[in-house]
C-alpha positions as CSV (number, residue, x, y, z in Angstrom):
1,M,160.6,225.7,-97.4
2,S,163.2,224.1,-96.5
3,R,165.4,222.3,-99.1
4,S,167.2,218.7,-98.6
5,A,170.7,219.3,-98.5
6,G,171.0,215.9,-100.3
7,I,170.1,212.1,-99.2
8,G,170.1,210.7,-95.9
9,P,167.8,210.0,-93.6
10,N,165.3,212.0,-92.2
11,R,163.7,211.4,-89.0
12,T,162.9,214.9,-87.4
13,A,159.9,214.7,-85.2
14,P,158.6,211.1,-85.0
15,G,155.4,211.9,-83.4
16,R,153.9,213.8,-86.7
17,P,152.9,211.4,-89.7
18,R,155.6,211.5,-92.2
19,L,153.9,212.7,-95.9
20,A,156.4,212.3,-99.0
21,L,154.2,214.4,-102.2
22,Y,155.7,213.2,-105.4
23,E,154.7,215.2,-108.9
24,E,157.4,214.8,-111.3
25,G,155.7,217.7,-113.7
26,N,156.9,221.4,-114.2
27,G,154.6,222.7,-111.7
28,Q,152.7,224.5,-113.7
29,G,149.6,221.9,-115.0
30,G,147.0,220.7,-113.1
31,P,148.7,218.0,-110.8
32,G,151.5,220.8,-109.9
33,R,148.2,223.2,-108.7
34,S,146.9,220.7,-106.6
35,V,150.2,219.9,-104.7
36,L,151.0,223.7,-104.3
37,A,148.0,224.3,-102.7
38,I,147.8,220.9,-100.6
39,A,151.4,222.2,-99.3
40,K,150.6,225.3,-98.5
41,A,147.5,224.6,-96.3
42,I,149.1,221.5,-94.2
43,D,149.7,221.8,-90.5
44,P,153.3,221.2,-90.2
45,K,152.7,220.3,-86.3
46,E,150.3,217.6,-88.0
47,F,152.3,216.3,-90.5
48,E,155.7,216.5,-91.7
49,V,155.6,216.9,-95.1
50,H,158.5,215.8,-97.9
51,L,158.0,217.1,-101.2
52,F,160.0,215.4,-104.2
53,G,159.6,217.2,-107.6
54,F,161.9,219.0,-110.1
55,P,163.7,221.9,-109.7
56,G,163.4,225.3,-111.7
57,G,159.5,225.5,-111.0
58,P,157.2,226.9,-108.5
59,Y,158.3,224.3,-105.5
60,E,161.5,226.2,-104.7
61,N,160.4,229.5,-104.9
62,E,156.9,229.1,-102.5
63,D,157.2,229.8,-98.7
64,F,155.4,226.7,-97.0
65,P,156.5,224.2,-94.4
66,V,157.5,221.7,-96.9
67,V,160.9,219.8,-97.4
68,F,162.0,220.0,-101.2
69,H,164.0,216.9,-102.7
70,P,165.0,218.2,-106.0
71,L,164.9,214.6,-107.9
72,N,167.3,215.0,-110.6
73,A,170.4,216.3,-107.6
74,L,169.1,213.5,-105.6
75,S,168.9,210.8,-108.4
76,P,170.1,210.6,-111.7
77,T,168.2,208.0,-112.6
78,L,165.0,209.7,-112.0
79,A,166.0,212.9,-113.6
80,A,164.2,213.9,-117.1
81,S,162.7,210.0,-116.9
82,S,159.1,209.3,-118.0
83,L,157.1,205.6,-119.1
84,D,157.2,207.0,-122.6
85,E,160.9,207.7,-122.8
86,A,161.7,204.4,-121.6
87,P,162.2,202.7,-124.7
88,K,165.2,205.3,-126.2
89,R,167.0,205.0,-122.8
90,A,166.9,200.8,-123.0
91,E,167.9,200.8,-126.4
92,A,170.8,203.6,-125.9
93,S,172.2,201.5,-122.8
94,Q,172.6,198.3,-125.5
95,P,176.3,197.6,-126.5
96,T,177.6,200.0,-129.3
97,K,180.0,197.0,-130.8
98,P,179.0,194.8,-133.3
99,L,178.1,191.4,-131.6
100,L,178.0,188.3,-133.6
101,K,179.6,189.8,-136.9
102,S,177.9,193.3,-136.4
103,R,174.7,192.3,-135.5
104,R,173.7,194.8,-132.8
105,V,170.7,193.6,-129.7
106,R,167.6,195.9,-130.4
107,L,165.4,194.8,-127.8
108,P,161.3,194.5,-128.6
109,R,159.5,198.2,-127.4
110,S,157.3,196.0,-125.2
111,L,160.8,194.7,-123.2
112,A,162.5,198.0,-123.3
113,M,159.9,200.0,-121.4
114,T,159.5,197.2,-118.7
115,I,163.2,197.7,-118.0
116,G,162.9,201.3,-118.2
117,A,160.0,201.0,-116.0
118,A,161.5,199.1,-113.5
119,R,164.4,200.8,-113.4
120,K,162.8,203.9,-112.6
121,A,160.4,202.1,-109.9
122,V,163.6,200.8,-108.4
123,G,165.4,203.9,-108.6
124,L,162.5,205.7,-106.8
125,A,161.7,203.6,-104.3
126,Q,165.1,203.5,-103.0
127,L,165.5,207.2,-102.8
128,L,162.2,207.0,-100.7
129,K,163.2,204.5,-98.5
130,H,166.8,206.9,-98.2
131,V,165.3,209.9,-97.1
132,S,162.6,208.7,-94.5
133,A,159.9,205.9,-93.0
134,F,157.2,207.7,-94.7
135,D,153.5,206.7,-93.7
136,L,151.9,207.8,-97.1
137,F,153.4,208.3,-100.4
138,H,150.7,210.7,-102.2
139,T,151.7,210.6,-106.7
140,H,150.3,212.6,-108.7
141,N,149.1,212.0,-112.8
142,T,148.5,208.1,-111.6
143,G,147.3,206.1,-114.0
144,A,150.2,204.6,-116.1
145,E,152.9,205.4,-113.9
146,E,155.9,203.6,-112.2
147,A,155.2,205.5,-108.6
148,P,152.7,203.3,-107.1
149,I,154.7,200.6,-107.6
150,A,157.8,202.6,-106.1
151,G,155.7,203.4,-102.8
152,R,154.9,199.4,-102.3
153,L,158.8,198.4,-103.2
154,A,159.8,201.0,-100.4
155,G,157.4,199.2,-97.9
156,I,155.1,202.7,-97.5
157,P,152.3,201.3,-95.9
158,S,149.5,203.9,-97.5
159,I,149.6,204.8,-101.4
160,L,147.3,207.5,-102.5
161,G,147.3,208.7,-106.2
162,T,145.2,211.1,-108.3
163,F,143.9,210.2,-111.5
164,H,144.5,213.8,-113.1
165,T,143.9,212.3,-116.4
166,D,141.6,209.6,-118.0
167,P,142.0,206.7,-120.3
168,T,140.2,209.0,-123.4
169,C,142.9,211.4,-123.4
170,D,144.9,208.5,-125.2
171,L,143.7,209.5,-128.5
172,E,146.1,208.2,-131.1
173,G,146.0,204.8,-129.1
174,Q,149.3,204.7,-128.5
175,R,148.4,203.2,-125.0
176,R,146.1,200.4,-126.0
177,N,148.8,197.6,-126.3
178,W,149.1,194.7,-123.8
179,W,152.2,196.3,-121.9
180,Y,150.4,199.4,-121.4
181,R,147.2,197.8,-120.5
182,S,149.1,195.5,-118.0
183,F,151.4,198.4,-116.4
184,E,148.3,200.3,-116.2
185,H,147.2,197.6,-113.8
186,T,149.5,197.1,-111.8
187,S,150.2,200.5,-110.8
188,N,146.5,201.2,-110.4
189,H,146.2,198.1,-107.8
190,A,148.8,199.2,-105.8
191,L,147.1,202.3,-104.7
192,T,145.7,202.2,-101.2
193,R,143.4,204.6,-102.1
194,A,142.7,206.5,-105.2
195,I,141.7,210.4,-105.6
196,A,140.0,211.2,-109.2
197,V,139.0,214.7,-110.1
198,S,136.3,214.1,-111.8
199,R,133.3,211.3,-111.2
200,S,133.6,210.4,-115.2
201,A,137.6,209.9,-114.1
202,A,137.1,207.5,-111.5
203,E,134.1,205.7,-114.0
204,L,136.7,205.1,-116.5
205,W,139.4,203.8,-114.6
206,S,137.7,201.3,-112.6
207,Q,136.1,200.2,-116.1
208,R,140.0,200.1,-117.4
209,T,141.8,198.5,-114.6
210,H,138.9,196.7,-112.3
211,L,140.1,199.3,-109.4
212,P,136.6,198.8,-107.1
213,M,134.9,202.5,-107.1
214,D,134.9,202.2,-103.3
215,R,139.2,202.3,-103.7
216,I,138.4,205.8,-105.7
217,E,137.3,208.8,-103.9
218,V,135.8,211.5,-106.2
219,I,137.8,215.1,-105.0
220,H,137.0,218.2,-107.7
221,N,139.4,220.5,-108.6
222,G,138.9,223.2,-106.8
223,I,140.5,227.6,-107.2
224,D,139.7,230.0,-105.5
225,P,137.3,232.3,-106.7
226,R,138.6,235.3,-105.1
227,R,141.5,235.5,-107.5
228,F,139.4,234.8,-110.2
229,Q,137.4,238.6,-110.7
230,R,137.3,240.5,-113.4
231,R,140.0,243.6,-112.6
232,C,139.2,246.0,-115.9
233,D,136.2,246.5,-118.2
234,R,136.6,244.0,-121.6
235,L,137.5,247.2,-123.9
236,T,140.7,248.0,-121.9
237,A,141.7,244.5,-121.2
238,R,141.3,243.7,-125.1
239,R,143.4,247.0,-125.9
240,R,146.2,245.8,-123.5
241,L,146.4,242.7,-125.2
242,A,146.5,244.1,-128.5
243,I,143.6,242.0,-130.1
244,P,143.6,243.0,-133.4
245,G,140.3,245.1,-134.7
246,D,139.4,248.8,-135.8
247,D,136.7,248.9,-133.0
248,P,137.2,246.1,-129.8
249,S,134.2,247.9,-128.5
250,S,132.0,246.5,-131.2
251,S,133.3,242.9,-131.7
252,L,132.2,240.0,-129.4
253,L,135.5,237.9,-128.4
254,V,135.1,234.2,-127.9
255,G,138.3,232.6,-126.3
256,T,139.6,229.9,-125.0
257,M,142.9,228.5,-122.7
258,G,144.9,225.5,-122.6
259,R,148.0,223.7,-124.5
260,L,148.1,223.7,-128.4
261,A,147.5,220.0,-128.0
262,R,144.8,217.9,-130.2
263,E,142.8,216.7,-127.1
264,K,141.9,220.0,-126.8
265,G,139.8,220.8,-129.9
266,H,141.3,224.3,-130.7
267,D,140.9,223.1,-134.6
268,L,137.2,222.3,-133.8
269,L,136.6,225.8,-132.0
270,I,138.3,227.3,-135.1
271,E,135.9,225.3,-137.8
272,A,132.9,226.1,-135.7
273,L,133.9,230.0,-136.0
274,A,134.3,229.8,-139.2
275,R,130.6,228.5,-140.0
276,L,129.5,231.4,-137.7
277,I,131.7,233.6,-139.9
278,R,129.5,232.9,-142.5
279,D,126.3,233.8,-141.3
280,P,125.5,237.5,-142.2
281,S,123.3,237.7,-139.2
282,M,126.3,237.2,-136.9
283,P,127.8,240.2,-135.8
284,D,131.5,240.7,-135.8
285,L,133.2,237.5,-133.9
286,R,136.9,237.3,-132.7
287,L,138.7,234.3,-131.4
288,V,141.2,234.5,-129.0
289,I,143.1,230.9,-127.6
290,A,145.9,231.3,-125.0
291,G,148.8,228.6,-124.6
292,R,151.6,227.2,-126.6
293,G,152.1,223.3,-127.6
294,P,152.8,221.4,-130.5
295,L,150.1,222.2,-133.1
296,E,150.8,226.1,-132.9
297,Q,151.5,226.0,-136.7
298,D,148.7,223.5,-137.5
299,L,146.3,225.8,-136.1
300,L,147.8,229.2,-138.0
301,R,147.4,227.3,-141.0
302,L,144.1,225.7,-140.5
303,A,142.8,229.6,-139.9
304,Q,144.4,230.2,-143.0
305,R,142.7,227.9,-145.1
306,L,139.4,228.8,-143.8
307,G,139.6,232.5,-144.3
308,V,139.2,233.5,-140.5
309,E,142.9,233.9,-140.2
310,S,142.3,238.0,-139.5
311,Q,139.7,236.6,-136.7
312,V,142.0,234.6,-135.1
313,T,144.8,235.5,-132.6
314,L,147.0,233.3,-130.9
315,L,148.1,234.9,-127.4
316,G,150.8,232.4,-126.1
317,F,151.1,231.1,-123.1
318,H,149.7,233.5,-120.1
319,A,151.0,232.6,-116.4
320,D,148.5,235.0,-115.4
321,V,145.2,234.4,-117.4
322,Q,143.1,237.3,-115.3
323,P,144.1,239.9,-118.4
324,V,143.0,237.1,-120.6
325,L,139.3,236.4,-119.1
326,D,138.6,240.1,-118.7
327,A,139.2,240.3,-122.6
328,L,136.6,237.7,-123.2
329,D,132.5,237.9,-123.8
330,L,132.1,234.1,-124.1
331,F,134.7,231.3,-122.9
332,V,134.8,227.9,-124.7
333,M,136.2,224.5,-123.7
334,P,135.9,222.5,-127.4
335,S,137.8,219.8,-126.0
336,R,138.3,216.2,-127.3
337,A,138.9,214.4,-124.3
338,E,139.3,216.7,-120.4
339,T,139.3,215.3,-117.5
340,L,138.3,218.5,-115.4
341,G,139.8,221.8,-116.7
342,Y,141.1,224.5,-114.4
343,A,140.5,226.8,-116.5
344,L,136.6,226.2,-117.1
345,L,136.1,226.8,-113.5
346,E,138.5,230.0,-113.6
347,A,136.4,231.0,-117.1
348,M,133.0,230.5,-114.9
349,A,134.4,232.1,-111.7
350,T,135.1,235.6,-113.4
351,E,131.4,235.3,-114.7
352,L,132.2,234.1,-118.2
353,P,129.3,232.4,-119.7
354,T,130.7,228.8,-121.0
355,V,130.1,226.3,-123.9
356,G,132.1,223.3,-123.0
357,T,131.8,219.6,-125.0
358,Q,130.1,216.8,-123.2
359,V,133.0,214.6,-122.7
360,G,135.0,213.9,-119.5
361,G,134.6,216.2,-116.3
362,I,133.0,218.7,-118.5
363,P,129.3,218.0,-117.9
364,E,130.2,217.8,-114.0
365,V,130.9,221.6,-114.3
366,I,128.7,223.3,-117.0
367,Q,125.0,222.6,-115.7
368,H,123.5,222.7,-119.4
369,G,120.8,226.1,-119.6
370,R,122.1,227.3,-116.6
371,T,125.6,228.2,-116.2
372,G,126.4,227.1,-120.1
373,L,125.6,225.1,-122.7
374,L,126.9,221.6,-123.8
375,A,127.7,220.5,-127.2
376,A,128.6,217.3,-128.7
377,P,132.0,216.3,-128.7
378,N,134.1,216.3,-131.8
379,D,131.4,218.2,-133.9
380,P,132.0,221.7,-135.5
381,D,128.3,221.7,-136.1
382,A,127.4,221.4,-132.8
383,L,129.7,223.7,-131.2
384,A,128.7,226.8,-133.9
385,Q,125.3,226.0,-133.0
386,A,125.7,226.2,-129.1
387,L,127.7,229.2,-129.6
388,A,125.2,230.8,-131.9
389,A,122.7,230.5,-128.9
390,L,124.5,232.4,-127.0
391,V,126.4,235.4,-129.1
392,R,122.8,236.4,-130.2
393,D,121.6,236.3,-126.7
394,P,123.5,238.9,-124.5
395,E,121.0,239.0,-121.3
396,R,121.6,234.9,-121.2
397,R,125.2,235.8,-121.2
398,Q,125.2,237.7,-118.5
399,R,122.7,235.5,-116.3
400,M,124.6,232.5,-116.9
401,G,127.9,234.4,-116.3
402,Q,126.5,234.9,-112.9
403,E,125.3,231.4,-111.9
404,G,128.5,230.1,-113.1
405,R,130.3,232.1,-110.4
406,Q,127.9,230.8,-107.6
407,R,128.5,227.2,-109.0
408,V,132.1,227.5,-108.5
409,I,132.0,229.1,-105.4
410,A,129.7,226.3,-104.0
411,H,131.0,223.4,-105.8
412,F,134.5,224.1,-106.7
413,S,136.6,225.9,-104.3
414,E,140.1,225.3,-103.3
415,E,139.5,225.1,-100.0
416,T,136.9,222.4,-100.2
417,M,139.3,220.5,-102.4
418,V,142.5,220.4,-99.8
419,S,140.5,220.0,-96.9
420,R,139.0,216.9,-98.4
421,T,142.3,215.7,-99.3
422,I,143.8,216.4,-95.9
423,D,141.0,214.7,-94.3
424,L,142.1,211.4,-96.3
425,Y,145.4,211.8,-95.1
426,R,143.8,211.6,-91.4
427,R,142.4,208.3,-92.6
428,L,145.5,206.8,-94.1
429,T,148.0,207.7,-91.9
430,P,148.1,206.7,-88.0
431,P,147.8,209.1,-85.1
432,P,150.4,211.6,-84.5
433,S,152.3,209.9,-81.3
434,R,152.3,211.2,-78.0
């Protein structure tokens, strides 16, 4: 990978369509994984690719034929910028000296957000125009973001956005006000085409912003199943992770992975575990949760309050998730909202039986009764019942695990995700000139 030496027009190889990939996260989540997979697979003879992202993440350490532009080095306006921070930035920009006898001007939240979003859109548009005359701008985390608008302001002919999340993730209702709704509508309708990582996400965004379904293409998240295969037996994996217990070989280990946030439903899983442990017919059950986030202490307090603190272990963040998956007997995705989680695909590729809630894209992955079981969302009792059915039936668990891996190979491969995305690039860009 080459790195941009600074802002300046880059108009090399005029015969190839010029692509701009934009991902302002840390490269660790779903959007970053998609961007990395696409960037590695693109043929540099077919496309000239530029990647705009923040430094310090995986993009700088990869060897692929992409020109990397670190956002904070190129444009201070974009550094550490987000829609939710717009009010703070706008208020901070107000005069600190008293006006009209010690009265300060405080902007209404909606106006402050408008100013912040407009500044970011204009700054990004200027950056894009200055770097190159792009044919296609592909932005991630589409929904309520400035990037599609910036692409339009930059005069880029084709704007593509990927919906990695959906409106149901706004559990607290922070994006229900008129400003967010109007901004979402403007942002989504700036897109030439959209990609949704699940059918559910496509339908929800179409309903919310009236974006026609014929402008949305469903391309499911995908993984390389060869990377997610058992490396060691369960007992060895548990000992390496130092999971508490007198005899790890005699207990059944349930687990999940993800950010410790409310939408992931880890509290529901702890409550379900507490219900199962009270059943004397159940074997020794333990739960591990891999991830970090704002609810870590809340989850520990919940486990203590329910009397299951000795059966619950928070493992923290694991960049390599295979050692965690190797230790498990059963994987659970108890989410309150979930577009389509990579963790679920990785667990199924490892031949783990799965239990998931009926939200978002989870039912598109889990075939109820065949590769796993589905439970009603936000319902610890329903979750406990589904878990109990598989805990009591080891043969069924094994059969579901094997079916799950075959399903990932057939329908959720990284190769398919990437090839369909690049094919969309071809349809949205002019053919290479000779």
